[in-house]
N, C-alpha and C positions, 0 to 999 in steps of 0.2 A: 886701269886708266893709261890714258896716252901720256907719256913721259917727254914728248917733243915739246919744245917752247913755242906752241902756237898762239899763245896770248901774251900780252906784256911786251908787244913788239910795237913801242910808242914811236919809233922812227918810221915805221910804216903808216901810222897813223897821219902823222904830220905829212909825210911824202904824198900819200894818196890824197888827203883833204887839200893840200896845196895845187895838186895836178887839176883837181876838178874846179877849184875856186878860181885859181888863176885862169884856166880855160874859160870860164862861164864869165869871168870879169873882162877878158879880152873881147869876148862876144857882146857885152852889154854896156860897157863903158860908162858905168852910173855917174851921174851928174848932179841931179837934184836930190833934195832929200827923200822923195819917193822912191827914185832909182835904188838909194843907198838901203832904205828899208827892205825892199824887195830882194835885193842882192844880199843883204846881211842876213835875212831869214833862211835864204837858201844856204849859205854859208853855214849857219847853225845847225841845220838839218845834216849837212855832209860831215861836218865834224862829230856830231852826235853818231851818225851811221859808222864811220871808220873806228872811232873810240871803241864801239862794242865789236866791230869785225876784227880788229888786231889788237886792241888794248886790253879791257877789262870786259868780259861777257855777261853784263849785267843782267840781261834778259834770260841767259841760262840759268844764273844762280837764282834770280827770283823765281823761275818755272821749274827749278832742279827737281823738288820733290814730286810734282806730278809728271815730268818728262822721264825721270828714273823709274817712277813706278809704273808708268804705262809702257816705256820701251826699255827695259832692262838691259837688252844686248848692245845698245848704243852707247858709245862713249862720248858724252856731250862735252868734253873738254877739246875735243879734237875739232879742227878747223871746219870740215866737211858737215860735222853735225849743226853748225851755226845756220846752215841752210834748213831753217825749220820748215819752210813749205814741203821740201823733199821728205822729211820725216812724216809730217801730220798728213800728207796725202798719199803716203805709202809708195814713194816713186822709188825706184832702183836705179844702181850704177853711179857712175860720177855726176853730183851734183851740178858740176860746171857745163854738163852737156844735156841735161834734161830740158824739156820744153819750156818751163817757166823761166829758167836762166837764159836760155837762148831768146825768149821773148823780152826779158829785161834788158838784155844787152842792145836789141833792136830799138827799144823804148829809150834807153839813157844815151846812146850814141846819135840815134835819130833825133832826140830833144835837143841835143847840143848842136847839132847841124843846122836845126830849125832855128834855133837861137841866133846863129851866126848869119843866116840868110835874112831874118827879119832885121836883125840889127843893122845890117847894110842899107835895106830898103829905107828903114826909117831915118838912118843918118843923112842919106842922100835927100829925103824929103825935108828934113830939119835944115839942111843947107840952102834949099831953094825956097824955103819957106811955104811947101806946099803940103797937101794932105798925102799920107802914104797909104796908096791903095794897091801897090803892085805886090807881086810876089806872094809870101803868105798873108800879106794884108788884103789880098783879093779873096781871100777864102774865110778869114777871121778877123775880127778887130784887134784882138789882144794876143798875138802869135807868141810875143816874148813871155808873158804870163803863162800861157798855155805850155810853152817850151818848159819852164821850171817845174810846173806841175806833172808833166809827162815823165821827166827825168826823176822826180822823187818817186813817183808811183813805180817806175822801173827799178828803182833800188828797193822798194819795199817787196817787189815780188823775187828780188835776189836775195835780199838779207833782212828780213823783218826783225824789227826789236820793239819792245813795248814804247820807249821814248819817241822812235820815229813814227809809229803807228799814231801816237797821240798828238804829234806835232803836225803831221799831214793835214788832217782837216782844219786844224787851226790856220795852217799856212794858205791853204786853198781859199778858206774864207777872207784872209787878209789879201790875197791877191784879187779876189773879186770885188773887195771894196777899193783897193787901190785903182782897179781898172775904171770903176765907176767916177772916181774922183777926177781920173785922167780924161774921161770922156766928157765930163762937164766942162773941164778947161778947153779942150778941142773944140767942143760945141760952141763955146763963147768966142773962139777964134775964127772957125770956119763957118759957122751958122748953118745955113741950107745945105750946103755942099756936103757937110759931115752927116746932116740928117738923111739926106738921099742915100749916101754910103751906109749909114748903118740901118737903113731899112729893108737892105738886101744882102747884108753881111752879118752872119752870126757872130756872137760875142766870143765864144771859146771852142764851140764844136764846128769844125771846117765843113764848108758847103762847096764842093769843087765845081768850077764852071763860073765862079764869080768874077774872073776878069772879063768874061764875054758880056754878063749882066751889066758890069761897071761901064762898058762901053755904050749900052742902051741907056743910061741913066741920063 
């Protein structure tokens, strides 16, 4: 077994959790109870993730009997072994440089950048009491919720755990419902203008070229 202290590093749990939570907070600036619910759910996911990544590998312990029996040559208390997709898909080499990990990095940091751009557009629209239709909002109606989902999915590709895998569909459902409530409020405020916008703009899956269509409405 690996004798290096690769778990029980609770200071890293706190530091990494705060980095991503504060980063997301700076981009979303939650104000309403709905904003806080979406941000709080994302924060819970992040804490659960890093608690297993550096604190206590609950998933490894729960699956240890099956994992050790199937892969007896692997030390599952090593940090690299926590990248379970690497093992399950038979990938070799440094898990930090395999295609899944690199894709997860793109999704995580791309999602954070997407959140920042979307928040800036939404903030400017709120200041002028207009409908947000520029930037990411030209391609989808709920870019901030989509950003949270993409970031969480990126982390699942990088470090899957039983808890975060269970949380993910619950949080996605919550974001979809929050988006529905938000749409009803915006529809009440902007009426036909929002209806025309929604008729040509997808909710969560971007359809590029939306800005051009927006000018035609």
